[in-house]
N, C-alpha and C positions, 0 to 999 in steps of 0.2 A: 548784201554784205555777208561776210562769214562771221559766225559767232564762236569759232573755236580758236584756241591758241595756236601760234605758228608751228609748234612741234607736234600738233595733233595727228593721230593716225587717220582721222577723217578729213584733214585739211585739204589735201589735193583733190580738187573736183567738187568739194562740198560748198555750195553757195545757196543761201536762202534769205528771203526777206521776211520770213515768218519767225518772230522771236520765240514762239512756242517750240519750234523745231530746234532752234539753237540750244535751248535748255535741255531738250531731250537728247540731242547729239552729244552734249557734255556727259550725260549719264551713260550713253552708249559707249563713249570713249573710255569711261571709267569702269565699264562692266557693271554698272549699277542697275538694279531691277527697276523697271518702269511701273508707274502707278496706273490706277484706273483713269485718272484725268489725262495722263500722258497718252493712253490708248485712244481716248476720245479725240484728243487733239490731233493724233496721227490720221484718224479718219476724216476729221473736219478740214484739214488743210488741202489746198489745191496743188501743193507742190509735190507731185508724185515722184519727181526725180530725186528730191532731197530725201524723201522717205525710203525710196528704193536704194539710194546710195548708202544710207545707214544700215539697212537690212543686208545689203551685200557685204558690207564690212564685217558684220556679225557672221554671216554665212561663210565668208572666206577665213575668218578667224577660226572657225570650227572645222571646216572641211577643205580649205584651200581651193583648188580648181576641180576637185573631184565632183562628179555628178553621178548619182546612183540610178540603176534600173534593174529590173529582174525579168525573167522569162516565166510568166505565170499564166494561169488559165482560170477564168471565172466559170463557176457552175451554179446555176440557180435551179434547185430541185423542183420547186413548185411556185406558181404565182397565185395560188388560192390563198386568200387572206381574210381574216375576220375583221381586220381594222378597216376603217374608211378614211384614211388620211387624205386631206385635201391636196397635199403636196405630191401625191403618188399617182403615176400612170401605169405602174407595173401590176399592182395587186388586183385580183378579181374575186368577186364573191362566188362562193361555191355554187355550181350549177349554172353559171352564166356563160355566155359565149366567150371563147378565147382562153378558158382556163386550161391548165395542164398540170400534171404531176408525173415526174419521171419514175418509172419502175427502177429498182435498184440496178438491174443489169444495164438499163439504158444510161443511167448516170455514170456507171463505171466505164461503159463504152465511150461515152462523151468525153470523159476525162482523158482518154488516151488517143483521141482521134483528131485529125485536122491540122496537125503540126509536126513537122519532122524534128524540130529541136526539142530536146527533153526539157520539160518544165521543171522548175524547182519549187513551185508553190501552186496549190489549189486554193482559190478564194471562193468560199461557199456561203451564200446568203439566199434567202427566199422569203416567201410569204408565211403568214401565221395560219397554217392549215388546221382547222378544228378537228379533223378526223384522223390525221396521221399519227400513229402511236410513236412515242418517244423512241421505241426500239428501231423504227425505220431509220432514224437519223444515226443512231449508234451503229446499225448494220451498214449504213452508207459509208461511214467513216472507217469502220473496220475493213470493209471490202476494198476501199481505196488504199489503205495501208498495206494490205496483203498484195495488191497488184502493183503498187507504186511505193515501195518501202522507203525510197530516198526522198520522196517529195514531201515538203512541209505542208501541213493542212491548217490553213487559217480559216476558221469556220464559225459562223453564227454570231450575229450581233448581240449586244446586251439586251435588245428588245426581244429577240428570239429566245435567248436563254431564260429571261423572265417569263416568257409565254410558256415554254416547256415546263418550267417549275410550277406555274399555276395550274397547267393542264394535268400534270401528274401528281400534284399535291406534294411536291418536294420543296426543300429549301433551295435557295440559289446556290449555296455551296454544294449540296448534294448533286444538283444538276450539273454543275461545272465539273465536279469530280468524276461523274460518270462519262461526261464528254471527253475529259482528259484521258480516262482509262480506255476509251474506245479508240483514241488516236488523235484527238484535236491537239495541235501544237501551240496555237495562239488564236486570238480573236481579232476580227476586223473592227473598225471603229464606227460603223454605220449606226443610224438610229438616234444619234445624239441631237441632230437637227439644231435647235436653239434651246437652251435650258430654261429661259425665262417663261414662267407660267402663262403670262399674257399671250405670248406668241404661240406657245405650244397648244393652247386651247383653240387657236384658230387653224393651225396647219396640221396638227397630228394629235387631236384630242383623245384618240383611242389607244395611244401608246403609253408606256410607262412615262412618268414625269422625269424631269431632269435629275432630281435627287435620287430616284431609283436607278437611273442609268449609271450615275456615278457610284452608287453603292454596289451595283453589279460588277462594275469595273474594279472597284476596290477589292471585292471578294475574289475575282479572277486573279488579280495581281498577288493576293495573299497566298493563293495555292500554287503559284508558280506559272500561271498563264499570262504572258505579256499580251498587250493589245495595242491597236491603233486608236486614235481619237479623231473625230470629224466635227465639222460645223457647216451646216447648210446656210448659205447666205444669199441675199438678193430676192427676198420675198416680202414679208410684212415686218421684219425685224428692223430695229434702228441701231445706231452706232453704239449706244449704251448696252443694248442686248448682246451685241457681238463681243464687246470688251468683257462684260460679265461672264459670258460663256467661256472665253479663253482663260480668264483669271480663275474660274472654278476648276478648269482642267489643270492649270498650273499649281493650284493648291493641292489637288490630289496627287499630282506628280511629285511634289515635294514630299508627300507622305509615303508613297509606294514605289516610285521610280519605275512603274510598270508600263508606261506608255512608250512605244517605239517611235511613232511618227504622228504628226498632226497633219490632217488633210482637209483643207478648206474645199467645200463642194459648192460649185455655182448652181443655183436653182434653175431647172429647166421647166418652164410653166406649160409647155404645149401638152395637150391631152390630159391636163389635170383640172381640178375644180378652181385653180388659181390661174387659169390661162390668160386672164386679163392683165396680169402683171408683166411688165416688159422684162426681157432677158437682161442679164448682167452685161455691163460694158467692159471693154478691155481695161479701162481705168480702174473699175471696181475690182476686177480679177487680180490685177497686179498689186493694187493696194492691199487686198486681203492677204496675199502671200507675204508681202513685206511686213505688214502689221503683225501677222502671226509669228514671223521670225523674231521680231523685236520684243513682243510681249512674252513669248513662251521660251524664256531663257533656259529652262530646264528640260526642254525637248531637244533631243539630239538631231532630229530630222524634220524638215518641212517639205511636204510633197505637193507638187503641182500635178494634179491628176489630168493627164492630157485628154482623156475621154470627155471631161467636163468643159475644159476651157479651150480646147483645140491643140493640136501638136505645136502650132506656131506660137501660141501664147505660152504654152508650157516651156518652150525653148527660150523665149524672152525672160520668163520668170526665173530662169537660172541666174540672171543678173539682178533679181529683185528679192532674193532671200531663199528661194527654193534650192534644195540640193538633191532632189529626187523627182523623177517624172513618171514613176510607176513602171508598168511592164507591158508585155505583149498582149495580155488580156484574152485575145483570140475571139471571144464572143461575149459581148456585153449587151444585156437586155434591159436593165432597169432604167438607165438614162436615155437609151434609144427609144424606149416606149414613151418617154416624155419629150421626144422631139430632138434629141441630140443628132447632129448631122456629121459627127466625126466618124472615122472608120470604126468598124466593129473590133478590129484588132490590128496590131502592127508586128512586123518582123523584127527580130533582134537587130538586124543590120540597119533598119530604119531608125530605131532608137539610138543606136550608136552614132548614126549620121546627124540626128538632131542635136545630140550633145556636142559632138565634135565641131559642128558648124557654129555653135554658140560659144566656142572657145574654151569649153570645159573638157575634162578628161573622163571618158566613160569608165564606170566601175560596175561590172555586173555583180550583183549581190544576191544572197538568198534572203529569206524573210527576216533573219536576225542580223542582217547587214554584214555577213561574212563573205569573203571573196569567193567567187565561183570561177573555176577554170574549166574550159570546154575542150573536148576532143571528139570530133565527129558528132554522134547523136547522144553522147553521155556527158556527165559533168562531175566535177569533184568540188566539194565545199571545204574551204580552209577551216581548220579547227583552232 
């Protein structure tokens, strides 16, 4: 049976026998904020179509039929890392087999190679290298800005920023100000994982805790650096942990307004210390997108990262609350080291086709979600 009034925005196509969802749907209809208990109920229900329907209503209320993507490139300067996170297959201890650290010239050359379409964003994250001086990263960014002045540099997670600060005996604010002066335009959202201490002690005990991650993001937003926010799901966390994580993000967003996008990341267990954990299912992936859209009412964008959930699932998620499927990527290392079998990168035309086939309208954006217009191998960003 339906639990909504006949004139409801959700009425057409919304049917559920779960009374918890009827109550939540009434809140969604009235644009009321959902509670912790509402979030748990969304995870606990088996009615994924009803949850997806509500999320799609919110998504279309905010973005209509538009679906965003960008032409970006990932650069991972080093995989040497002092941390020993059980969730990670990318990081390597100094001196062990398979480690690498790019020379600056190599990194700059990598940034401009392998793609004829001009990228609008460099996405830069790496390991926590104990011996690289902070100046290496400043020089890396400065060199990219000189060579690619039009490209937005989204670089260094909250975890990396906190590590730089500790290594150089600087405050978080001082570290961020130096990175900003070097040319960092915004920050990615990685390293958030799950904020709950119980979970964090199991999967990433060597990283900053959830409170420190949030405080680093708060500082970045205060000095004018916007960022993304992520949540790694599908390992040892439970429904309550996920809801707590998102509500803590929502609270900080109320305060700063500095988050651009929320990105749920499906855990890939292969080649990690948690390899015994089964991979996420399609049901879990779609539900996570939908719940994120419903709980994070103050986030403009929910991204379905196709590298993590597959291009096909990202396409379907455009009807389950997602309005963004990320970008071309070109070469992705971190999740492929953990067993991801998706392509290393995609062409712009492939992303357009995924979006169009899903019945959405492709919108090429830059990192700040401004429209990008292309001509041959150059681009113009709307101001």
